[in-house]
C-alpha positions, 0 to 999 in steps of 0.5 A: 562483642556480638554483631547484630544478626540483621547486619550479617544478612540474616532475617530477624523476623521483624518486617520493619528492620528487614525491609530494604527501601528503594529496591522495588517499584511501587504500585503507583510508579507502575501505574504511572508508567503504564498510563504514559505508555497507554497515552503514547500508544493511543496517539501513535495507533491511528497513523499506524493503521492508516499506513496499513489500510489502503484507501482512496487514492493509495488504493486506486494507484496500488491496484493499478500498479498491481494489475500492470505488474501482474500482466507484465509478469504473465507475458514474460512467464508464459512467453506470450502477449498479455493485455490490460483492458481498461473500461475508462467510463466505468472505471475498471480494468483487468489483465487478460491473455491475448490468445484466449481473450479471457481474463487471467485466473481470479479476475476480482478487484484487489487480486492483482488481476483486476481493479475498480476505481473507488467512488469519487475517482475518475480517469482524467486522461488515458493515453495509449501509444499517444492516442487518447482513450479517456472517453472510449468504452474499451482501451487495451495496453499490451505487455510483450514477452520480452518485458516491454509494453505499449506506452501509457499515461493515465491520470487519476483524479478524485473528487477532492482534486487529488491527482496521480499520473501512472505511466508505463516505461516502454522499454521495461513495462514497469509502472511509475507514479507521479504525484506532482501535477507540475511534472505530469506533462514532462513524462 
């Protein structure tokens, strides 16, 4: 007795007997999967972009930390004192070299060498070496070649009453940020 040709794995030429059902995805199944992925991506994209894009308080704090870090690094690398010059009333600040009194190279906002508070933000408190400079035209914080700095506490406030305290650790010259108003006075 002869075995059927189709059972040996050979094609008979008949599409009805040659097809193997259940071995491939249908177009409808693929479209459903792609639709579900599209819904998940559209729900997850806005929070992802908010993380990447700095705005408001995050931008102001980040710029200030960058300028502090840059001034500290310049003081250490060049072996001479560097400063951050604050203009509290105007809401701007920049890193400068002490010898020349001129801004370090490229003092533009967002460069890590200068910054400006966004609209709707103000400096609520600026204490340098335990003296208040919030209403002053100019205030200076020094960074020394050994990595230390002047004492500084700065509190930023937005129009939405969002507040952050940025402090410089005197012995390391590193900036830290506190967002809990209950802890602002205990630093």
